[in-house]
C-alpha positions in Angstrom: 1.8 5.0 -24.2 3.9 7.0 -21.8 2.6 10.5 -21.0 4.4 13.3 -19.3 3.0 16.2 -17.2 4.6 19.2 -15.6 2.6 19.7 -12.5 1.0 17.7 -9.6 -1.2 14.8 -10.8 -4.7 15.3 -9.7 -8.2 14.5 -10.9 -7.6 15.9 -14.3 -4.4 16.0 -16.4 -3.4 17.4 -19.7 -0.8 15.7 -21.8 0.1 16.5 -25.4 -2.8 19.0 -25.6 -5.3 16.2 -24.6 -7.2 16.3 -21.4 -8.1 13.2 -19.3 -9.8 12.3 -16.1 -7.2 10.4 -14.2 -8.2 7.0 -12.7 -4.7 5.7 -11.8 -1.9 5.9 -9.4 -2.2 5.5 -5.6 -3.4 8.9 -4.5 -6.4 7.3 -2.9 -7.4 10.1 -0.6 -6.4 12.9 -3.1 -4.1 14.5 -0.6 -1.3 15.3 -3.0 -3.4 18.1 -4.5 -5.6 18.9 -1.4 -5.2 22.6 -0.7 -5.5 22.5 3.1 -3.3 19.4 3.4 -0.6 21.0 1.3 -0.7 24.1 3.5 -0.2 21.9 6.6 2.8 20.2 4.9 4.3 23.7 4.1 3.6 24.8 7.7 5.5 21.7 8.9 8.4 22.5 6.7 8.6 26.0 8.0 8.6 24.7 11.6 11.0 21.8 11.2 13.0 22.6 8.0 13.2 20.9 4.7 15.2 17.9 6.0 16.4 16.6 9.3 20.0 15.6 8.4 20.8 13.3 11.3 20.5 9.7 12.3 17.6 8.7 14.6 20.4 7.4 16.9 21.9 10.8 17.2 22.3 12.4 20.7 20.1 15.3 19.4 16.6 14.0 18.5 13.3 15.3 17.2 10.3 14.3 19.4 7.9 14.3 16.4 9.3 11.0 15.2 8.4 9.2 18.5 5.0 11.0 18.6 4.2 9.8 15.1 5.2 6.2 15.9 2.8 6.2 18.7 0.0 7.6 16.6 0.6 5.2 13.7 0.6 2.2 16.1 -2.7 3.5 17.6 -4.3 3.9 14.2 -3.3 0.4 13.1 -4.1 -1.2 16.4 -0.5 -2.4 16.8 1.6 -2.5 20.0 4.5 -0.6 18.5 5.7 1.2 15.3 9.0 2.0 13.7 9.1 5.0 11.4 11.5 5.0 8.4 12.0 7.1 5.3 10.0 4.8 2.9 7.9 1.8 2.6 10.5 0.1 0.5 13.1 0.6 3.2 10.7 -0.7 5.8 10.4 -3.9 3.9 14.1 -4.3 3.3 15.0 -3.6 7.0 12.6 -6.4 8.0 13.7 -8.8 5.3 17.3 -8.5 6.5 16.4 -9.8 9.9 15.7 -13.2 8.4 18.8 -13.7 6.2 20.4 -16.4 8.3 20.3 -20.2 8.1 17.8 -20.3 11.0 15.0 -19.1 8.7 13.2 -20.4 5.6 11.7 -17.4 3.7 8.6 -18.2 1.7 7.0 -15.7 -0.6 3.4 -15.8 -1.6 2.5 -14.9 -5.2 2.5 -11.2 -6.0 4.6 -10.3 -3.0 6.1 -6.8 -3.4 9.8 -6.6 -4.1 10.2 -4.4 -1.0 9.9 -7.6 1.1 12.5 -9.5 -1.0 16.3 -9.1 -0.7 16.5 -11.0 -3.9 13.9 -9.6 -6.3 14.0 -12.8 -8.3 13.2 -15.0 -5.3 10.9 -17.9 -6.1 7.3 -17.5 -4.9 5.3 -20.4 -3.3 1.7 -21.0 -4.4 -0.7 -21.1 -1.6 -1.5 -24.7 -2.1 2.1 -25.7 -1.5 2.6 -23.6 1.5 1.8 -26.2 4.1 4.2 -28.6 2.5 7.0 -26.0 2.5 6.3 -25.0 6.2 6.5 -28.7 7.2 9.8 -29.1 5.4 11.3 -26.0 7.1 10.3 -27.2 10.5 11.7 -30.7 9.9 15.0 -29.0 9.1 14.8 -27.0 12.4 14.2 -23.7 10.5 11.6 -21.0 11.3 9.3 -20.4 8.4 8.9 -16.7 7.5 5.9 -16.0 5.3 6.0 -12.9 3.2 2.9 -11.5 1.4 1.0 -8.4 0.4 -2.4 -7.7 2.1 -3.7 -6.1 -1.1 -2.3 -8.2 -4.0 -4.7 -6.7 -6.5 -6.1 -10.1 -7.4 -8.5 -10.2 -4.4 -6.7 -13.1 -2.7 -5.9 -11.8 0.8 -7.6 -8.8 2.4 -9.9 -8.8 4.3 -10.3 -12.5 5.1 -6.8 -14.0 4.6 -8.5 -17.3 4.1 -5.4 -19.2 3.0 -3.7 -18.3 6.4 -6.7 -20.0 8.1 -6.1 -23.2 6.1 -2.5 -23.7 7.3 -0.9 -24.0 10.7 0.8 -20.6 11.0 1.4 -20.9 14.7 5.1 -21.7 14.2 5.6 -19.1 11.4 6.7 -15.5 11.4 4.3 -13.6 9.1 5.5 -10.4 7.3 2.8 -8.4 5.4 3.2 -5.4 3.2 0.1 -3.3 4.0 1.1 -0.2 1.8 -2.2 -0.2 -0.2 -4.4 -0.8 2.8 -3.4 1.5 5.7 -5.3 4.7 5.5 -7.7 3.2 2.9 -9.4 0.2 4.3 -11.4 -0.9 6.2 -13.9 2.0 6.8 -11.7 3.5 9.5 -8.5 3.3 7.4 -6.7 1.2 10.1 -5.3 -1.3 7.5 -4.8 -5.0 8.1 -2.9 -5.3 11.4 -6.0 -5.7 13.6 -7.3 -8.5 11.3 -4.0 -10.3 11.1 -3.2 -10.2 14.8 -6.3 -12.5 15.4 -4.5 -15.3 13.5 -2.1 -17.6 15.2 1.5 -16.6 14.4 4.9 -16.9 16.1 5.4 -13.2 15.3 3.6 -10.7 13.2 5.3 -7.8 11.3 3.4 -5.5 9.1 5.2 -2.9 6.9 3.7 -0.1 4.9 4.4 3.0 2.8 2.8 6.2 4.1 2.7 7.7 0.6 -0.4 5.9 -0.6 -3.2 6.0 1.9 -1.7 8.7 4.1 -0.3 10.9 1.4 3.1 11.6 3.0 6.7 10.4 2.5 7.8 7.7 4.8 7.3 4.1 5.8 6.3 2.2 9.0 6.9 -1.2 10.6 4.1 -2.4 12.9 5.0 -5.1 15.4 5.5 -6.0 19.1 7.6 -3.7 21.3 10.6 -6.1 21.6 10.8 -6.6 17.8 10.4 -2.8 17.2 13.3 -2.1 19.5 15.4 -4.8 17.8 14.7 -3.1 14.4 15.7 0.3 15.8 19.0 -1.1 17.0 19.8 -2.4 13.5 22.5 -0.6 11.4 19.9 -0.2 8.6 17.7 1.9 10.8 20.5 4.0 12.4 22.3 4.6 9.1 19.3 5.7 7.1 17.8 9.2 6.9 14.4 9.8 8.6 11.2 10.8 6.8 10.3 14.4 6.0 9.0 16.2 9.1 6.7 18.5 7.2 4.6 15.5 6.2 4.6 14.1 9.7 3.4 17.4 11.0 0.5 17.4 8.5 -0.4 13.8 9.5 -1.0 15.0 13.1 -2.7 18.3 12.2 -4.8 17.0 9.4 -6.8 14.2 11.0 -10.1 15.9 10.1 -9.0 16.0 6.5 -8.1 12.3 6.5 -11.6 11.5 7.9 -13.5 13.6 5.3 -11.4 12.3 2.4 -11.8 8.7 3.5 -15.6 9.2 3.6 -15.5 10.7 0.1 -13.4 7.8 -1.1 -15.7 5.1 0.1 -18.7 6.9 -1.2 -17.1 7.0 -4.6 -16.1 3.3 -4.5 -19.7 2.3 -3.7 -21.0 4.5 -6.6 -18.5 3.0 -9.0 -19.2 -0.6 -8.0 -23.0 -0.1 -8.1 -22.8 1.3 -11.6 -20.9 -1.6 -13.1 -22.9 -4.1 -15.2 -20.1 -6.6 -15.1 -18.4 -6.1 -11.7 -17.0 -9.7 -11.9 -14.7 -8.6 -14.8 -12.4 -6.8 -12.3 -10.1 -8.1 -9.6 -10.7 -6.2 -6.4 -10.7 -6.3 -2.6 -13.6 -5.5 -0.3 -14.1 -1.7 -0.1 -10.8 -1.1 -1.8 -10.3 1.6 -4.5 -8.3 -0.4 -7.1 -10.1 -2.5 -9.7 -7.6 -4.6 -11.7 -8.1 -6.1 -15.1 -6.2 -7.7 -17.9 -7.5 -6.2 -21.1 -5.3 -3.9 -23.3 -8.3 -3.1 -25.4 -10.3 -1.8 -22.4 -7.3 0.4 -21.4 -7.2 1.8 -25.0 -11.0 2.2 -25.2 -11.0 4.2 -21.9 -8.1 6.4 -23.1 -9.9 7.1 -26.3 -12.9 8.2 -24.3 -10.9 10.6 -22.1 -10.0 8.4 -19.2 -6.4 7.5 -18.2 -5.9 4.5 -15.9 -2.9 2.7 -14.7 -1.5 0.4 -17.4 2.2 -0.6 -17.6 4.4 -3.7 -17.0 5.2 -3.9 -13.3 7.6 -4.1 -11.5 10.0 -4.4 -14.5 9.5 -3.9 -18.3 9.7 -7.7 -18.7 6.8 -8.3 -16.3 3.1 -8.7 -17.4 1.0 -5.6 -18.1 -0.6 -4.3 -14.9 -3.8 -2.5 -15.5 -6.2 -1.1 -12.9 -8.8 1.6 -12.5 -8.2 3.5 -9.2 -11.0 5.5 -7.6 -10.0 8.4 -5.5 -11.6 10.9 -3.1 -11.1 13.7 -5.7 -13.4 12.2 -8.3 -16.8 13.8 -8.9 -20.1 12.0 -9.3 -20.2 12.9 -13.0 -16.7 11.4 -13.5 -17.7 8.1 -12.1 -21.1 8.0 -13.9 -19.4 8.7 -17.2 -16.7 6.1 -16.5 -19.3 3.5 -15.6 -21.2 4.2 -18.8 -18.0 3.9 -20.9 -16.9 0.7 -19.3 -20.4 -0.9 -19.6 -20.5 0.0 -23.3 -17.0 -1.3 -24.0 -17.5 -4.6 -22.2 -20.9 -5.1 -23.8 -19.3 -4.7 -27.2 -16.5 -7.2 -26.3 -19.0 -9.8 -25.1 -20.0 -12.3 -27.8 
C-alpha cells in the first residue's frame, strides 16, 4: 500500500491518521531530520547560495568542491575522488567510459541500474564469470566487472569472496558503494579499502552521498589519472555540481557523523541480538538493512504499527523488495518492540 506524508520522513510518521514507527528508506544516520545537521546545511546555503549555476570547468570556481573531493578520498582510503551531483550520475559517467568495442561489460546479479547504460543489460551469475572473462580476453577485450558492494542478499561486502575465486588481475572492477560509504565498516569508510587489496587492472568505486552521508551528490573514487580523465569528460563538464549547502555541512558536521554512526551500530547490534530467527533475513556484516521475501511479514508489521520498505524495485514489474532498515534515530523501545513482533510473527508462520 502506498502512503503519502507531507513532512520530512523521520523515526515516526503519520499517514491517513495512522501512526507508524518507520523502519525503511536509506536514512541510515538519521541526518535528514537531525536538528544540528539541518542547521549546518542552512548555514551552508546562506554562505554559498541555493545553487551554483556553473560548470565545474568554468573559469570561476568554488574551492569547496575540490576540498570535498580530498576529504571524501581520505575518508574512503582512495587516491582521488570526483564529485558529481548524484550517485546515479556518478555511475553513468563511469559506465560511458567503457562503451567501446575494446571492452566487455559484465554485470553481476543485482547490479544497480546506475552502472548500466542499458537498464535491461544481461547479468552474469558469479559461477559463469571466469568463463566470460576468459572469452573476453581471447577476443582481445578488457573485461569490466560491474557490481554493488551491498547487494542486499549478503553476497559481496565485506569479504567479496567471489572476486577471490577468479583471476581479476586483467579486469577493470567498478563497484557501486552507495549503501556502504558512511555506514560500514565501523568507521564508515565504505568498501574501497577492502577492494583495493584485490588484484585488478583498475578499480573504480561510485557512490551516492545521500544515503550514508545524508547530503545530495555523488562521488567516484579511483586513481588520480582516471579521476582526471573523468573530469575531462563532457558528462562531467556539462552537468551541474552538487548542492554546496550539503557539502558545507559534511565538513562542519564530522562530530555529528561520528555520534550518529555509533548510535546506528549500537542499534544494529541490539536488533540482531534480539532476533530469534536471524537467518530469516538477508544482511551484510554490521549493515543496517535486513532483507526478506515475505509479504505476510510486511503486512503483519504494518498491522502492528511498523512500516518497512516493501515495493517492486527498480520497476513495477520487478520482484517485491522488502527490508527492515535500522537507523540511528530509533530508540531502544522501538527495536525491542520490533523484535518482539517479528519473533511472534515468524513463530506463528513456522510449522
